[in-house]
C-alpha positions as CSV (number, residue, x, y, z in Angstrom):
1,M,-15.8,11.8,-38.5
2,A,-14.0,15.0,-37.3
3,T,-17.1,16.0,-35.4
4,D,-17.3,12.6,-33.7
5,R,-13.6,12.8,-32.8
6,A,-14.1,16.2,-31.3
7,S,-17.0,15.0,-29.3
8,K,-15.0,12.0,-28.0
9,I,-12.1,14.2,-26.9
10,K,-14.4,16.6,-25.1
11,Q,-15.9,13.6,-23.3
12,L,-12.4,12.4,-22.4
13,L,-11.4,15.8,-21.1
14,A,-14.6,16.3,-19.1
15,G,-14.1,13.1,-17.1
16,H,-10.3,13.4,-16.6
17,R,-8.9,13.8,-13.1
18,P,-5.7,15.9,-13.2
19,G,-2.6,13.9,-12.3
20,T,-4.0,10.5,-13.2
21,V,-3.5,8.1,-16.1
22,E,-6.0,7.0,-18.7
23,L,-6.0,3.2,-19.3
24,A,-6.4,2.1,-22.9
25,S,-8.8,-0.6,-21.8
26,W,-10.9,1.8,-19.8
27,L,-11.1,4.4,-22.7
28,A,-12.1,1.6,-25.1
29,A,-14.9,0.5,-22.8
30,H,-16.1,4.1,-22.7
31,G,-16.4,4.6,-26.4
32,I,-12.9,5.6,-27.4
33,P,-11.5,2.7,-29.4
34,H,-7.8,2.0,-29.8
35,D,-7.5,3.5,-33.2
36,L,-9.1,6.8,-31.9
37,Q,-6.7,6.7,-29.0
38,K,-3.8,6.4,-31.4
39,H,-5.2,9.4,-33.3
40,Y,-5.3,11.5,-30.1
41,R,-1.7,10.6,-29.3
42,K,-0.6,11.6,-32.8
43,S,-2.6,14.8,-32.5
44,G,-1.0,15.7,-29.1
45,W,-4.2,15.2,-27.1
46,L,-2.7,12.3,-25.2
47,E,0.9,11.3,-24.3
48,P,1.9,7.7,-23.8
49,V,3.0,6.6,-20.3
50,G,3.7,3.1,-21.5
51,V,1.9,0.3,-23.3
52,G,-1.8,0.5,-22.5
53,A,-1.7,3.9,-20.6
54,S,-1.7,7.6,-21.5
55,K,-1.8,10.9,-19.8
56,R,-2.5,14.5,-20.7
57,P,0.5,16.2,-22.3
58,G,2.5,18.4,-19.9
59,E,0.7,17.0,-16.9
60,K,2.8,15.5,-14.1
61,V,1.6,12.1,-13.0
62,S,2.8,10.7,-9.7
63,W,2.8,7.1,-8.5
64,E,-0.4,7.9,-6.6
65,G,-2.1,9.0,-9.9
66,G,-1.1,5.8,-11.6
67,L,-2.3,3.8,-8.6
68,Y,-5.7,5.6,-8.7
69,S,-6.1,4.6,-12.4
70,L,-5.2,1.0,-11.6
71,Q,-7.7,0.9,-8.7
72,V,-10.6,2.8,-10.3
73,Q,-10.2,2.2,-14.0
74,G,-8.4,-1.2,-14.0
75,K,-10.2,-2.6,-10.9
76,V,-6.8,-4.0,-9.8
77,P,-6.9,-5.2,-6.1
78,L,-3.9,-3.2,-5.1
79,H,-3.3,-0.7,-2.3
80,A,-0.4,1.3,-0.8
81,G,0.6,-0.2,2.5
82,A,3.3,-0.6,5.2
83,L,5.7,2.4,5.6
84,T,4.2,4.1,2.5
85,A,0.7,4.2,4.0
86,L,2.0,5.3,7.4
87,S,4.0,8.1,5.8
88,L,1.0,9.4,3.8
89,Q,-1.0,9.6,7.1
90,G,1.8,11.2,9.0
91,N,2.3,8.2,11.3
92,A,5.9,7.2,10.3
93,Q,8.6,7.8,12.9
94,Y,10.7,9.3,10.2
95,I,11.1,9.2,6.4
96,R,14.5,7.9,5.5
97,S,14.9,9.8,2.2
98,G,12.8,11.6,-0.4
99,H,13.1,8.5,-2.6
100,E,11.8,5.9,-0.2
101,P,10.4,2.9,-2.0
102,V,6.6,2.7,-2.5
103,Y,5.2,-0.4,-1.0
104,L,2.1,-1.8,-2.9
105,F,0.3,-4.8,-1.6
106,S,-2.0,-7.2,-3.5
107,P,-3.4,-10.8,-3.5
108,L,-1.0,-13.4,-4.7
109,K,-2.1,-13.7,-8.4
110,T,-2.2,-9.9,-9.1
111,I,-0.1,-8.7,-12.0
112,L,1.2,-5.1,-12.0
113,P,1.1,-3.8,-15.6
114,S,4.5,-3.1,-17.3
115,W,3.7,0.6,-17.8
116,Y,3.4,1.0,-14.0
117,R,6.4,-1.1,-13.2
118,N,8.7,0.5,-15.7
119,H,7.7,4.2,-15.5
120,D,10.0,6.5,-13.6
121,W,7.9,7.7,-10.7
122,G,10.9,9.0,-8.8
123,H,10.5,6.1,-6.4
124,S,11.2,2.4,-6.7
125,I,8.0,0.4,-6.7
126,V,8.0,-2.7,-4.4
127,H,5.0,-5.0,-5.2
128,I,4.3,-7.4,-2.3
129,K,2.0,-10.3,-3.3
130,T,0.8,-11.9,-0.2
131,A,-2.2,-13.5,1.5
132,F,-1.1,-13.0,5.1
133,L,-4.0,-10.6,5.6
134,P,-7.5,-10.8,4.1
135,P,-8.1,-8.3,1.2
136,E,-10.4,-5.7,2.6
137,P,-10.2,-5.2,6.4
138,G,-8.2,-2.2,7.5
139,I,-8.2,-0.5,4.1
140,T,-9.1,3.2,4.0
141,D,-9.5,6.1,1.5
142,Y,-6.8,8.7,1.2
143,S,-7.7,11.9,-0.5
144,L,-5.3,13.9,-2.7
145,N,-6.1,17.2,-4.5
146,A,-8.1,15.7,-7.4
147,F,-8.6,12.0,-6.6
148,T,-8.7,9.4,-3.8
149,I,-6.7,6.2,-3.5
150,R,-7.0,3.1,-1.3
151,I,-4.3,2.6,1.3
152,S,-3.9,0.7,4.5
153,G,-5.2,2.3,7.6
154,A,-2.6,2.6,10.4
155,E,-3.6,-0.7,12.0
156,R,-3.1,-2.7,8.8
157,A,0.0,-0.7,7.7
158,M,1.7,-1.5,11.0
159,L,1.1,-5.2,10.5
160,E,2.4,-4.9,6.9
161,C,5.6,-3.3,8.2
162,L,6.1,-6.2,10.6
163,Y,5.5,-8.6,7.7
164,L,8.5,-6.9,5.9
165,T,10.8,-6.9,9.0
166,P,13.7,-7.4,9.4
167,E,14.6,-7.7,5.7
168,S,13.1,-4.4,4.4
169,I,12.2,-2.4,7.5
170,G,14.2,-2.5,10.7
171,L,12.7,-4.0,13.9
172,V,13.7,-0.9,15.9
173,E,12.2,1.4,13.3
174,C,9.0,-0.7,13.5
175,Y,8.9,-0.3,17.2
176,Q,9.5,3.4,17.1
177,M,6.6,3.8,14.7
178,L,4.3,1.6,16.7
179,E,5.3,3.5,19.9
180,N,3.6,6.6,18.3
181,L,0.4,4.8,17.3
182,A,-1.5,5.4,20.5
183,T,-4.9,5.8,18.9
184,L,-5.2,2.5,17.0
185,R,-8.7,1.1,16.9
186,P,-9.1,-2.1,19.0
187,K,-12.0,-3.4,16.9
188,V,-10.0,-3.1,13.7
189,L,-7.0,-4.7,15.3
190,Q,-9.0,-7.6,16.7
191,E,-10.3,-8.6,13.2
192,L,-6.9,-8.2,11.6
193,L,-5.1,-10.2,14.2
194,E,-7.7,-12.9,14.2
195,R,-7.5,-13.3,10.4
196,C,-3.8,-12.7,10.1
197,R,-1.9,-15.9,8.8
198,S,1.5,-14.8,10.0
199,V,2.5,-16.0,13.5
200,K,5.6,-13.9,13.3
201,V,3.6,-10.7,12.6
202,K,1.1,-11.3,15.4
203,R,3.7,-12.1,18.0
204,L,5.8,-9.1,17.1
205,F,2.8,-6.8,17.1
206,L,1.6,-7.9,20.6
207,F,5.2,-7.8,22.0
208,M,5.7,-4.3,20.8
209,G,2.2,-3.1,21.8
210,E,2.7,-4.4,25.3
211,K,6.3,-2.9,25.5
212,A,4.9,0.5,24.4
213,G,2.2,0.3,27.0
214,H,-0.6,1.3,24.7
215,K,-4.2,1.2,26.1
216,W,-5.6,-0.4,23.0
217,Q,-3.4,-3.5,23.7
218,K,-5.5,-4.2,26.9
219,R,-8.7,-4.1,24.9
220,L,-7.7,-7.0,22.7
221,D,-9.1,-10.5,23.3
222,L,-6.0,-12.6,22.9
223,S,-7.9,-15.8,23.5
224,T,-9.3,-15.6,19.9
225,I,-5.9,-14.9,18.3
226,D,-3.9,-17.9,17.2
227,L,-0.3,-17.3,18.1
228,G,0.9,-20.7,17.0
229,K,3.4,-23.0,18.7
230,G,7.2,-23.1,19.0
231,T,9.8,-20.3,19.0
232,R,10.2,-17.8,16.2
233,S,13.7,-16.5,15.8
234,I,13.7,-13.1,14.2
235,V,17.4,-12.9,14.4
236,T,20.2,-15.4,15.1
237,G,20.9,-15.5,18.8
238,G,19.6,-12.4,20.4
239,V,17.4,-12.3,23.5
240,F,14.6,-14.8,24.1
241,V,11.3,-13.3,25.2
242,P,9.4,-16.2,26.9
243,K,5.9,-14.7,26.8
244,F,5.8,-14.4,23.0
245,A,8.4,-17.2,22.3
246,L,10.5,-14.8,20.2
247,N,14.3,-14.4,19.7
248,L,14.8,-10.7,19.3
249,P,17.7,-8.3,19.0
250,E,19.0,-7.1,22.3
251,E,18.8,-3.5,21.1
252,L,15.1,-3.9,20.7
253,V,14.4,-5.7,23.9
254,N,16.4,-3.2,26.0
255,L,14.8,-0.1,24.5
């Protein structure tokens, strides 16, 4: 029994990626049952992160490491998006503080495990359940030292920021970020905009892209993008922009 336990822990250590979490369900599926996991925790080989998750003792685990485990071990359809994804890729206009919320996006019925929700990552976790964009287009891999996570590419992340505006991310801040995104891919944008279900997001994006004078805007086929009907009031009052039927803050329109 001791030899079997030693063999199992060697197997565990060999496959471990530093800075990530080991899910109890994943360990059990790979030959390390729950009673053996309990033994490893008592023996100091594993340290609990929360119910259903463990880490190596003394090893610092970031929100990215936890997200990796959810994506790879748990097969949870979850990705880092919006301002978080833009910041990781160096595309955010500015980072408001070192403790900026982490924005995670998923389909509507996705449940974020309690161990991830409740763990102190040094950042608040904001889980956005939405179907305003399809699950896969515009998602990319982001490599850290020992592992890779799935995040929104710049095109999708910008649309996600606009989905969260003006409640969570300011309109002017969104425009300042988009102003710096001169190399967005028209083909990716075209698919995302055609399949986007939010009229508000599509109109804001096209208004800001035109205002910024980006070349990629001119390569979009607007005839296949449904911009809906009627006026969208992003703020009460404000300035009416006839081309996109938007009521926007005067501060943004006059930039």
